[in-house]
Phi, psi and omega in degrees: 000142185277155179301149179300330186301332180288317179296316178303316182299317174298321179297311179305308183297316177299317182289317178298318179292324177296326179273007180054046176251145169277166176300323182296313180302314178299314182302315176300319181297326185267348184070038175234174175272162185298333178293325174299315176297321181292319175296324178290318184292327181267002175084010181299320175206161175259152178296148171290165182305321179302316186277337176298315177297314180296320177297317178300313181295309177305321184267003174053052178213156181292134180301330178290335176279321180290321185235066178297146177275154179296144176289139183272126179290135180263124181283000000 
């Protein structure tokens, strides 16, 4: 199974593009550089909890939808 940061990155990119924001525009909204947004989107790293909340607000989406947890296997 791939790390969650890759799924989260796809979710961030998809939502950002749906809102017709550039990486630079999103970065400016969050007070980070464009490289941070790029890194999140490609899964190089995941956003900290602080930025997860800020991303959800900036992208106007519930944080649980943007950053879903893995489903737990039931034994």
